[in-house]
MARBA-3410 file (N, C-alpha, C, O; in Angstrom, 1 decimal):
134
0.8,-1.2,0.0,0.0,0.0,0.0,0.9,1.2,0.0,2.0,1.3,0.6 ~ 0.4,2.3,-0.7,1.2,3.5,-0.7,0.2,4.7,-0.6,-1.0,4.6,-0.8 ~ 0.8,5.8,-0.3,0.0,7.0,-0.1,0.1,7.8,-1.4,1.2,7.9,-2.0 ~ -1.0,8.3,-1.9,-0.9,9.1,-3.2,-0.1,10.4,-2.9,-0.1,11.0,-1.9 ~ 0.6,10.8,-4.0,1.5,11.9,-3.9,1.7,12.5,-5.3,1.1,12.0,-6.2
2.6,13.4,-5.4,2.9,14.0,-6.7,3.5,13.0,-7.7,4.1,12.0,-7.2 ~ 3.3,13.1,-9.0,3.9,12.2,-9.9,5.4,12.2,-9.8,6.1,13.1,-9.4 ~ 6.0,11.1,-10.2,7.5,11.0,-10.3,8.0,11.8,-11.4,7.3,12.2,-12.3 ~ 9.3,12.0,-11.4,10.0,12.8,-12.5,9.8,12.1,-13.8,10.2,10.9,-14.0 ~ 9.3,12.8,-14.9,9.1,12.2,-16.2,10.5,11.9,-16.8,11.5,12.7,-16.5
10.6,10.9,-17.6,11.8,10.7,-18.4,11.9,11.8,-19.4,10.9,12.5,-19.8 ~ 13.1,12.0,-19.9,13.3,13.1,-20.9,12.5,12.8,-22.1,12.5,11.7,-22.6 ~ 11.8,13.8,-22.7,11.0,13.7,-23.9,11.8,13.5,-25.1,13.0,13.8,-25.1 ~ 11.2,13.1,-26.2,11.9,13.0,-27.5,11.3,14.0,-28.4,10.1,14.3,-28.3 ~ 12.1,14.6,-29.3,11.6,15.5,-30.3,12.1,15.0,-31.6,13.2,14.5,-31.8
11.2,15.2,-32.6,11.6,14.8,-34.0,10.9,15.8,-34.9,9.8,16.3,-34.7 ~ 11.7,16.1,-36.0,11.1,17.0,-37.0,10.5,16.2,-38.1,11.1,15.3,-38.6 ~ 9.2,16.5,-38.4,8.4,15.8,-39.4,7.9,16.9,-40.3,6.9,17.5,-40.0 ~ 8.5,17.1,-41.5,8.0,18.1,-42.4,8.2,19.5,-41.8,9.3,19.9,-41.4 ~ 7.1,20.2,-41.7,7.2,21.6,-41.1,6.7,21.6,-39.6,6.2,22.6,-39.2
6.8,20.5,-38.9,6.4,20.4,-37.6,7.4,19.7,-36.7,8.2,18.9,-37.2 ~ 7.3,19.9,-35.4,8.2,19.2,-34.4,7.2,18.4,-33.6,6.2,18.9,-33.1 ~ 7.5,17.1,-33.5,6.6,16.2,-32.7,7.4,16.0,-31.4,8.5,15.5,-31.3 ~ 6.7,16.3,-30.3,7.2,16.1,-28.9,6.5,14.9,-28.3,5.3,14.9,-28.3 ~ 7.3,13.9,-27.8,6.7,12.7,-27.2,7.3,12.4,-25.9,8.5,12.7,-25.7
6.6,11.9,-24.9,7.1,11.5,-23.6,6.3,10.4,-23.1,5.3,10.0,-23.6 ~ 6.9,9.8,-22.1,6.2,8.6,-21.4,5.6,9.2,-20.1,6.3,9.9,-19.3 ~ 4.4,8.8,-19.8,3.7,9.2,-18.6,4.5,8.6,-17.4,4.8,7.5,-17.4 ~ 4.8,9.5,-16.4,5.6,9.0,-15.3,4.6,8.2,-14.3,3.4,8.3,-14.5 ~ 5.2,7.6,-13.3,4.4,7.0,-12.3,3.6,8.1,-11.6,4.1,9.1,-11.2
2.2,7.9,-11.5,1.4,8.9,-11.0,1.1,8.9,-9.5,0.4,9.7,-9.0 ~ 1.7,8.0,-8.8,1.7,8.0,-7.4,0.2,7.9,-6.8,-0.1,8.4,-5.8 ~ -0.6,7.2,-7.6,-2.0,7.0,-7.1,-3.0,8.0,-7.5,-4.2,7.8,-7.2 ~ -2.6,9.1,-8.1,-3.6,10.1,-8.6,-3.4,10.4,-10.1,-2.3,10.6,-10.5 ~ -4.5,10.4,-10.8,-4.4,10.5,-12.3,-3.7,11.8,-12.6,-4.0,12.9,-12.1
-2.8,11.7,-13.6,-2.2,12.9,-14.2,-3.2,13.7,-15.0,-3.8,13.1,-15.9 ~ -3.4,15.0,-14.6,-4.5,15.7,-15.3,-3.9,16.8,-16.3,-4.7,17.3,-17.0 ~ -2.6,17.1,-16.2,-2.1,18.0,-17.2,-0.5,17.9,-17.1,0.0,17.3,-16.2 ~ 0.1,18.4,-18.2,1.5,18.5,-18.3,1.9,20.0,-18.6,1.1,20.7,-19.2 ~ 3.0,20.3,-18.1,3.6,21.6,-18.5,4.7,21.3,-19.5,5.7,20.6,-19.1
4.6,21.7,-20.7,5.5,21.4,-21.8,6.3,22.7,-22.0,5.7,23.7,-22.5 ~ 7.6,22.7,-21.7,8.4,23.9,-21.9,9.5,23.7,-23.0,10.2,22.7,-23.0 ~ 9.5,24.6,-23.9,10.5,24.5,-25.0,11.6,25.6,-24.8,11.3,26.7,-24.4 ~ 12.8,25.2,-25.1,13.9,26.1,-24.8,14.0,27.1,-26.0,14.0,26.8,-27.1 ~ 14.1,28.4,-25.6,14.2,29.5,-26.5,15.7,29.6,-26.9,16.6,28.9,-26.4
15.9,30.4,-27.9,17.3,30.7,-28.5,18.2,31.1,-27.3,19.4,30.7,-27.3 ~ 17.7,31.9,-26.4,18.6,32.4,-25.3,18.8,31.4,-24.1,19.4,31.7,-23.1 ~ 18.2,30.2,-24.3,18.4,29.1,-23.3,17.4,29.0,-22.2,17.4,28.1,-21.4 ~ 16.4,30.0,-22.2,15.3,30.0,-21.2,14.2,29.1,-21.7,13.9,29.1,-22.9 ~ 13.7,28.3,-20.8,12.5,27.4,-21.1,11.2,28.1,-20.9,11.0,28.8,-19.9
10.3,28.0,-21.9,9.1,28.7,-21.9,7.9,27.8,-22.3,8.1,27.0,-23.2 ~ 6.8,27.9,-21.6,5.6,27.1,-22.0,4.7,28.1,-22.8,4.6,29.2,-22.5 ~ 4.1,27.5,-23.8,3.2,28.3,-24.7,2.0,27.5,-25.0,2.0,26.6,-25.8 ~ 0.9,27.8,-24.3,-0.3,27.0,-24.4,-0.9,27.0,-25.8,-1.7,26.2,-26.2 ~ -0.6,28.1,-26.6,-1.1,28.1,-28.0,-0.4,27.1,-28.9,-1.0,26.6,-29.8
0.9,26.8,-28.6,1.6,25.8,-29.4,1.4,24.4,-28.9,1.3,23.5,-29.7 ~ 1.4,24.2,-27.6,1.4,22.9,-27.0,0.7,23.0,-25.7,1.3,23.2,-24.7 ~ -0.6,22.8,-25.6,-1.4,23.0,-24.4,-1.5,21.7,-23.6,-2.2,20.8,-24.0 ~ -0.6,21.6,-22.6,-0.5,20.4,-21.8,-1.8,20.1,-20.9,-1.8,19.1,-20.3 ~ -2.8,21.0,-20.9,-4.0,20.7,-20.2,-5.1,20.1,-21.1,-6.1,19.7,-20.7
-4.8,20.0,-22.4,-5.7,19.4,-23.4,-5.7,17.9,-23.1,-4.7,17.3,-23.1 ~ -6.9,17.4,-23.0,-7.1,16.0,-22.7,-6.5,15.1,-23.7,-6.0,14.0,-23.4 ~ -6.5,15.5,-25.0,-5.9,14.7,-26.0,-4.4,14.6,-25.9,-3.8,13.5,-26.0 ~ -3.8,15.7,-25.5,-2.3,15.7,-25.3,-2.0,14.9,-24.1,-1.0,14.2,-24.0 ~ -2.8,15.1,-23.0,-2.5,14.3,-21.8,-2.6,12.8,-22.0,-1.8,12.0,-21.6
-3.7,12.4,-22.8,-3.9,11.0,-23.0,-2.9,10.4,-24.0,-2.5,9.2,-23.8 ~ -2.4,11.1,-25.0,-1.5,10.6,-25.9,0.0,10.8,-25.6,0.8,10.2,-26.1 ~ 0.2,11.7,-24.6,1.6,12.1,-24.2,2.4,12.5,-25.5,3.5,12.0,-25.6 ~ 1.8,13.3,-26.3,2.5,13.8,-27.5,1.9,15.1,-27.9,0.7,15.4,-27.6 ~ 2.7,15.9,-28.5,2.2,17.3,-29.0,3.0,17.6,-30.3,4.1,17.3,-30.4
2.3,18.2,-31.2,2.9,18.6,-32.5,2.9,20.1,-32.5,1.9,20.8,-32.3 ~ 4.1,20.7,-32.8,4.3,22.1,-32.8,4.7,22.6,-34.2,5.7,22.0,-34.7 ~ 4.1,23.6,-34.8,4.6,24.0,-36.1,5.9,24.7,-36.0,6.1,25.5,-35.0 ~ 6.8,24.5,-36.9,8.1,25.1,-36.9,8.0,26.6,-37.0,8.8,27.3,-36.4 ~ 7.0,27.1,-37.7,6.8,28.5,-37.8,6.6,29.2,-36.4,7.1,30.3,-36.2
5.9,28.5,-35.5,5.8,29.0,-34.1,7.1,29.1,-33.4,7.3,29.9,-32.5 ~ 8.0,28.1,-33.7,9.3,28.1,-33.0,10.2,29.1,-33.6,11.2,29.5,-32.9 ~ 10.0,29.5,-34.8,10.8,30.6,-35.4,10.5,32.0,-34.9,11.3,32.9,-35.1 ~ 9.3,32.1,-34.4,8.8,33.4,-33.9,9.2,33.6,-32.4,9.7,32.7,-31.8 ~ 9.0,34.9,-31.9,9.3,35.2,-30.5,8.3,34.4,-29.7,7.1,34.3,-30.1
8.6,34.0,-28.5,9.9,34.2,-27.8,11.0,33.2,-28.2,12.1,33.3,-27.7 ~ 10.7,32.2,-29.0,11.7,31.1,-29.2,12.8,31.5,-30.1,14.0,31.3,-29.8 ~ 12.5,32.1,-31.3,13.5,32.7,-32.2,14.5,31.6,-32.7,15.6,31.9,-32.9 ~ 14.0,30.4,-32.9,14.9,29.3,-33.3,15.1,29.4,-34.8,14.1,29.8,-35.5 ~ 16.2,29.0,-35.3,16.5,29.1,-36.8,17.0,27.8,-37.3,17.2,26.9,-36.5
17.2,27.7,-38.6,17.7,26.5,-39.2,19.0,26.1,-38.6,19.9,26.9,-38.4 ~ 19.1,24.8,-38.2,20.3,24.3,-37.5,20.2,24.3,-36.0,21.0,23.6,-35.4 ~ 19.2,25.0,-35.4,19.1,25.0,-34.0,18.4,23.7,-33.5,17.7,23.0,-34.3 ~ 18.6,23.3,-32.3,18.0,22.1,-31.8,16.8,22.5,-30.9,16.7,23.5,-30.3 ~ 15.8,21.6,-30.9,14.6,21.8,-30.1,14.7,20.9,-28.8,14.6,19.7,-28.9
14.9,21.6,-27.7,15.0,20.9,-26.4,13.7,21.2,-25.6,13.2,22.3,-25.6 ~ 13.2,20.2,-25.0,11.9,20.3,-24.3,12.0,19.6,-22.9,12.8,18.7,-22.7 ~ 11.4,20.2,-21.9,11.3,19.7,-20.6,9.8,19.5,-20.2,8.9,20.3,-20.7 ~ 9.5,18.4,-19.5,8.1,18.1,-19.1,7.9,18.1,-17.6,8.8,17.6,-16.9 ~ 6.8,18.6,-17.1,6.4,18.5,-15.7,5.0,17.9,-15.7,4.1,18.4,-16.4
4.8,16.8,-15.0,3.5,16.2,-14.9,2.8,16.8,-13.6,3.4,17.2,-12.7 ~ 1.4,16.8,-13.7,0.7,17.4,-12.6,-0.5,16.4,-12.3,-1.2,15.9,-13.2 ~ -0.7,16.2,-11.0,-1.9,15.5,-10.5,-2.6,16.3,-9.4,-2.1,17.4,-9.1 ~ -3.6,15.7,-8.7,-4.3,16.4,-7.7,-3.4,16.9,-6.6,-3.7,17.9,-6.0 ~ -2.3,16.2,-6.3,-1.4,16.6,-5.2,-0.3,17.6,-5.6,0.4,18.1,-4.8
-0.1,17.9,-6.9,0.9,18.9,-7.3,1.7,18.4,-8.5,1.4,17.5,-9.3 ~ 2.8,19.1,-8.7,3.7,18.9,-9.8,4.8,18.0,-9.5,5.4,17.9,-8.4 ~ 5.2,17.2,-10.5,6.4,16.4,-10.5,7.6,17.2,-10.6,7.6,18.4,-10.9 ~ 8.8,16.6,-10.3,10.0,17.3,-10.7,10.1,17.5,-12.2,9.5,16.7,-12.9 ~ 10.8,18.5,-12.6,11.0,18.7,-14.1,11.9,17.7,-14.7,12.9,17.3,-14.1
11.4,17.2,-15.9,12.3,16.2,-16.6,13.6,16.8,-17.1,13.7,18.0,-17.1 ~ 14.5,15.9,-17.4,15.7,16.4,-18.1,15.3,16.8,-19.5,14.2,16.4,-20.0 ~ 16.1,17.6,-20.2,15.8,18.1,-21.5,15.8,16.9,-22.5,16.6,15.9,-22.3 ~ 15.0,16.9,-23.5,14.9,15.9,-24.5,16.1,15.8,-25.4,17.1,16.5,-25.2 ~ 16.0,15.0,-26.5,17.2,14.8,-27.4,17.6,15.9,-28.3,18.6,15.9,-28.9
16.7,16.9,-28.4,17.1,18.1,-29.2,17.1,17.9,-30.7,18.2,18.0,-31.4 ~ 16.0,17.6,-31.3,15.9,17.4,-32.7,16.4,18.6,-33.5,16.1,19.7,-33.0 ~ 17.1,18.5,-34.5,17.7,19.6,-35.3,16.6,20.1,-36.3,16.0,19.4,-37.0 ~ 16.4,21.4,-36.2,15.5,22.1,-37.1,16.0,22.1,-38.5,17.1,22.6,-38.8 ~ 15.2,21.5,-39.4,15.5,21.5,-40.8,14.2,21.8,-41.6,13.2,21.3,-41.2
14.3,22.6,-42.5,13.1,23.0,-43.3,13.1,22.2,-44.6,14.1,22.1,-45.2 ~ 11.9,21.8,-45.0,11.8,21.1,-46.3,12.1,22.1,-47.4,11.7,23.3,-47.3 ~ 12.7,21.6,-48.4,13.1,22.6,-49.5,11.8,23.1,-50.2,10.8,22.4,-50.2 ~ 11.9,24.2,-50.8,10.8,24.8,-51.6,10.7,24.0,-52.9,11.7,23.3,-53.3 ~ 9.5,24.0,-53.4,9.3,23.3,-54.7,10.1,24.0,-55.8,10.2,25.2,-55.7
10.5,23.3,-56.8,11.3,24.0,-57.9,10.3,25.0,-58.6,9.1,24.8,-58.7 ~ 10.9,26.0,-59.1,10.2,27.1,-59.7,9.7,26.6,-61.1,8.6,26.9,-61.5 ~ 10.6,25.9,-61.8,10.2,25.4,-63.1,11.1,24.2,-63.4,12.3,24.2,-63.1 ~ 10.6,23.3,-64.2,11.4,22.1,-64.6,11.3,22.1,-66.1,10.2,21.7,-66.6 ~ 12.3,22.5,-66.8,12.3,22.5,-68.2,13.3,21.6,-68.8,14.4,21.4,-68.2
13.0,20.9,-69.8,13.9,20.0,-70.5,14.9,20.8,-71.3,14.6,21.7,-72.0 ~ 16.2,20.5,-71.2,17.2,21.1,-72.0,17.9,20.0,-72.8,18.8,19.3,-72.3 ~ 17.4,19.8,-74.0,17.9,18.7,-74.8,19.4,18.6,-75.0,20.0,17.6,-75.3 ~ 20.1,19.8,-74.9,21.6,19.7,-75.0,22.3,19.0,-73.9,23.5,18.7,-74.0 ~ 21.6,18.9,-72.7,22.3,18.2,-71.6,21.5,17.0,-71.1,21.9,16.4,-70.1
20.3,16.7,-71.7,19.6,15.5,-71.2,19.4,14.5,-72.4,19.5,14.9,-73.5 ~ 19.1,13.3,-72.0,18.8,12.2,-73.0,17.5,11.5,-72.6,17.0,11.7,-71.5 ~ 17.0,10.8,-73.5,15.8,10.0,-73.2,15.9,9.0,-72.1,15.0,8.6,-71.5 ~ 17.2,8.5,-72.0,17.4,7.4,-71.0,17.8,8.0,-69.7,18.1,7.3,-68.7
END
């Protein structure tokens, strides 16, 4: 038997770039007997400060809580306050919350590298002097 208490420290989340989005995933920590009702998802800004932004990744959304994943548009991370650019890494920390309070903050995730998909070609024209049918 155990007494319900705050959740344990979450494992470091993973981040991956998928097209023009960053997918943040984590594993729900031990909830110490009380259901986890929200997460605080903090993304590291260019200046090294971690910030939560409910418009990009709302950790109180039941879908995000249930799936333990969040998808953030790269465009949002390129804007203030994050100001991340091509080649920067996306580091995230997670805090779980239940009726009794907040867990310790997770370690930062793996830091997926921001890469932008290339633009579509403007035109593709055949130049017979340098191409062949084969």
